[in-house]
N, C-alpha and C positions, 0 to 999 in steps of 0.2 A: 548417435549413429542413425543414419537414415534407414527407414524400413521400406519394404516394397508396397507402398500405399497405392500406387497407380499402375505399376508393372513390376515384374521380377527383376530386381537389380542383379548385376553380375560383378564378381571380383575374382581374386585368385589368392594363392597362399603366400606369395612373397618373392621368391627368387625367380629370376628370368635370365635367359642366356645373355652373357656378357660379350662384348666385342673381343676379338682375338688379341688385339694389342693391349687391352686392359687386363685380360687374363694373364698375359705374360708378365705384366708389371706386378700384379697381385702375387703371383707365384715367386717372382724375384724378391719381393719384400718379405714373403714368408720364409724364404731361404736365408734371409739376412743380408742380401746383396744391396749395394748402393743403388737407389733409384732416384732419379730427378723428381723431387717432390712437386715442383711446379707443373711439370709435365704430367705427373700422376693425377694431380688435382684437376687439371684441364681435361684429361681423358675421362675422369669420373663425371665431371660436369656435362660433357658432350654425350656420354652414354646415358645419363639420367634424362637429358633432354630428349634423346631418341627413343628411349624405352617408354617414356610417358606418352609421347606422340603415338607410338605404335599401339599401346594399350587402348588409347582413345579411338584409334582407327579401327581396331578390332571390335569395338562396341563394349569395352569394359567400363563399368560405371564407377567402381571404387578402385582407384589405382594407387600404385606406390612407386618407389624408385628402383624396383627390381633388385635391390640389395647390391647395386653396382659397386659400392666401395668396399664390400666385404668378401673375404676369401671363402667364408661359409657362414651359415646362419648362427652357429654357436661358437666356433673357435675364434671368431673375430674379437671376442672379449679380451683376449690376452693383451691386445694393444690398448685397451681402455681401462684395464684394472692393474693395480700393482699386485705383486705376489705370484705372478705366473712366469717366472724366469726359468723354471725347470721344464723337463720333458718327461713324458710317460707314455704308456700305451694309449692310443686313441681308441676308445671302446666301440669300434665299429666292426661289423662282420662277425660278431660273436653271438648272434641271436640263437635261441634254443632251437628254432626251426631248422637252421642250417646245420646244427649238430647231427640231425637225423639224416642229412643228405651230404656227407662229407665230400663226395666226389663232385657234386654240383658246387658246393661252397669253394672247393679248391680251384675249380675251373673258372668261376665267375668272380670270386672275391679274394683270390690269392694275393693280389697286389695291395689289398687292404689289411691283411692279417698282421703285417709287421709295421704298419704306419704308427709313428709317434706323434704326439701332439703336446700342447701346453700342459704343464702340471703345476699345481699350486705348491709353492715352496716357501711362502712367507705371508705376512699379513696382507689382507685384501682391502683395497680402497679404490674409489673411482678416480681416474685421472684423465678420462677421455672426453671431457666436456667439449673441447674444441672440435674433436672428430664428429660427435653427434650433432653439434651446431652446424658443421659443414654439410652433413647429410641433410639437415633440415633446410638450410639455405638453398642447396641444389634442387631439392624437390619443390620448394616454393617457386623458384625461378622457372622450373620446367612447367609448372602449372599455369603460367601466364599465357601460354600459347594454345591451351586446350580447354574444352568445355566438358567437365566431368562432374559427377554427383558428389563425390567425397574422396578423401585421401587417407591412406593409412601408412604406418611405418612399423616395421617388425623389430623385435628385440628378443634376445634369448632370455628365457625364464631362469630364475635361480636354480630351479630343479634340473633343467636340462644341462646347465653348466656343470652342476655337481655330478650328474650321471656320466657325462662323457669326458670330463677333464679330471684327471686323477688328483686326489687330495693327498699331499705328502707333508702337510704342515699341521692342520687342525686336529685336535684329539678325537673328534667324533664327526660322524656325518652331520649331525644336528648343528654342531658348531660351524662347520664348513658352510652349510646351507644358510645359517643366520648371517654370516659375514657377507655372503653373496647377496642376500636380501638387502642389507644396509647399503652396499655399494651400488647395485644395479638400480635401486630406487632413483638415483640421480638421473640415469638415462630415461627411465620410464616417465618421470615427471617432466623432463625436458621435451619429450615427444608430445605429451599431452598439452603442455603449455604452448607449444607451437601451433596448436589447433588441429593436429592430426588424430585420427583413430590410432590407438596403440594396439598392436597385435603381439601377444605373448606366445612364443613358440614353446610348446610343452609336450614333446614326445615322452618325457619322463612319466607323465600321468597314465600311460598305458602299460607301465612296467608290471604292475600287479604283484610286486614282491614286497617283503617286509625288511626293514632295517632292524637288525637285532641289537638289543642293548641300549636303545634310546631311552632317555629319561622320561619322555612324555608318554611312552607306550603307544603312540599313534602308529597306525599302519603307514607304509611307505607313501601310499596315495594320500591319506589324510594329512600326513606331515607336510607333503609338498603343496597341497592345496592351502593349508594354513599359512605356510611360508609365503606363498604367492599372494594371498590376500593381504598379508601384513605389508608386503612391498608395495601393494597397489592402494593402500588405505586412503590416499589423498586424491585419487582420481575417480571421477564419477563412473559408475558401471557402464553407462551408455556411451562412454567414450573409449571403450576397450572391447577387444575380442580375443579369444583364446583358440590356439590351433592344437588339436590332438593329432598324433601320428603314430603308426605302428612300425615305422621304418620305410623310407621312400626308396625301396629297391624291389626289383623283380625277383621274387623268391617264393618258397613254399608258404610261409606265413600261417601254417596250420596250427601253430601254438600261440597265435595272437590272443591276447585277453579279449573276450567278447565285450562289446560296448555295453551290453546289459549289466555286466558285472561292475562297471566303474561309473556308469552314467550318473547315478544319484549323488555320488560324492563330487564328481566333476562339476555338476550343476551348482554346487555350493561355492564354486569359485566366483569372484566378483565380476569379471568381465561379462557383459550382456551377450556378446556374440560368441557362438560356439562353432568353430570350423573343424570339420572332421572328414575322414575318408568314407565315401559312400558310393564310389563308382567301380572300385576294383573287384575282382572276383571273390576275394575273401570277405569283404565287408559290405557289398552292395545290398545283401539281404537284410541288413540291420535297420532299414527304414521302419520295419515292423515294430521295433522297440518302442517307437513313439505312439503305438496303439496302447501300450501299457503304462508308459511314463508320461505324466502330464508336464508339459513345458511350463516352467514357472513364469509368472507375470514379468514382463520386461525382457525376457530372453529371446534371442533371435538365432535361428539355425542357419549355418553356412555349409550345407553338405557339399561334398565333392561330387560334381556331376560329370566330370571328365577325369580319366585316370592319368596320373603323372608318370607312369612307368611303362607305358606301351605306345608304340608308334601308330596304332590304329587311330584314325580321326573319327571320333564318335559322330554318328548321324544326328543332326539336330532334332529329329523326332524322338530319338532315344533320350537326348538331353531333356527335352520337354517332359517326357514320361517320368523321368527321375525327379524333376522339379515338382510335378503334379502330385507324386506320391507323398512328398513331405507337406505340400500345401494342403492336401486333403486332411492331414492329421494334426497340424499345428496352426493352420491358417496361412493364407497366401502372404499376408503382410509380415509374417514372421519367418520368411524364407528368402535368403539371398543365395544365388547360384555361385558356387565356388569350385575349386580344384582339389583333388585329393591331397596334393602336396606341391612343392615347388618344382620348377623345371630345370633348376641349376643349383641344387642344394649346396654343392661345392663348385666353385668357379672352374669351368672347363670340363666338368664331369656331367655329360649329358646322356642319360638313358634314352631320352626322346630327342630326336634331331631338332635343332633350334627352329628351323623353318616349319617343321611339323608342329612344334609346340605352339607357334603363333596361329597355325591353321586350326588347332584344337580350341584355342581361346575364341577364335571367330565362330567356330561351330557352337560353342557354349552360348555366345551372344545370340546366334540365330535360334538356338533351342529356347532361350528365354523369351524371344519374340513369339515363338509358336505357343509357348505356355501362356503368354499374355492373352492370346486369342481364346484360349480354353478357360482361363480362370477369371477373366473380366467380361 
């Protein structure tokens, strides 16, 4: 993983707005409708080409494929794993913060309350090698026409799959998690072997709750970090980064677990890079945690310096200030500017208008340039 040795590098969390025609095909496939596979693959290829060029044009240094081929950052796994032929409640819109404000939750999240998603109803094994290899080939092809610093590709962590997709087969949470570890390792290794930085999406690590009755006696957080590390055992730490998230939605968030409470355990995860929310009103103050917690050798912070849930375009001066706070505490070389979360976590679901999302990314790059002048 490149560090900010000569200037502050910029990146983002993963998902970017998809073209309308591709969105329609993704949702048709999700509904089980017949979709022309050749047309779908062509649409994905063209979308990846376009999204990589647009990232480069905005000044993003560490780019990805925008998750163009995926319906969402986590539920895509149903097409790459055996055992997910069932359906169950998709565990969204049930956060503790929303329970305190039911009127708001009903008004904003009513359409999410009854959504069903894949459920595990049988033995899990990886069957999606062709799909991940297509994603790899598409990104490599798109990179031929741009000049960027580095490339990354996202993958759902075992923990986030276990958190959002209901287990109806395995006898315990630990058994379910272990099966996901063994299966998803195939995808992780493939991404690393392709020469990309592997990003693990880990919203599960902010849960702060315990799983009762586990044989190991580990806390929920410890259990999930241990599982993640085992899945990543064959990949060098500096070829990986981890994304923390408290939920990519505009809501109260007043019951989010403080970063301080989980950071020491999260830093035990093998990935060198740590991407996390640091721009929204609930978590921006947490830069001060790094006055108390020493960043371990080899770790790199990727704080969000633009908010992914508001249509305000951050002023580049503000972006620079956010970068400088972290640089002053962990060293400029250990900071890469990022986003709080993705701009299209679910295909077609945009809290931020797509054109505004790109303007926000450009503002981030401009802010990183201002920070360069202050820090070098």
